[in-house]
C-alpha positions, 0 to 999 in steps of 0.5 A: 527503469520504473517510474515511482509515483509520488505518494503520501502515506496516511497510515500503515500497519503490520498484520500477522495473518493468524497463526500460520498465514504469511504476515503482511503490511497494509497501507492507506495512501494517496497517489498524488502523481497523475491520478490523485486518488486514495489507494490501499496496498497489501505487501508481503515480506517477499519482494515483488509481492505487493497488491495495490487497489483504488479504494473508491473503485473497491467501494463501488464493487469494481475489482476486475483486472485492468479496471482496478489493478495497479503495478505494485512494483511502482509503489513497492519501493516507497512503501518498503522505505516507510516500513524501515523508517522509525514510526511514532507509537500510535496514539502518541503525539509528537 
C-alpha cells in the first residue's frame, strides 16, 4: 500500500503539447504533509506517467535525481481525482 500525501491543489490545466506531442496536465499544488512545500506535477494520460518537482528547488537550479525527485505514484491518485472533478470556468467566481 502506498501512502498518499495530503495536497492542496492551487491550479491545474491541460496542455495539448503542440500538434503531435502527447497531451498532459500540469498542476501547481502545496504538499501539506511532511514537507509543506509547493510542487509542480506534469502528468500524462497514461497511468504511472507523473513527474513531481519542488518549485523552490527548481528556481535554485536543483534538478538532480535524489535532490529534486518525488514519487509520482504517491501524488498521482489525488491529481487524477482532481481532473475528474467538475471545475469552475477560469475567470468566473462561484
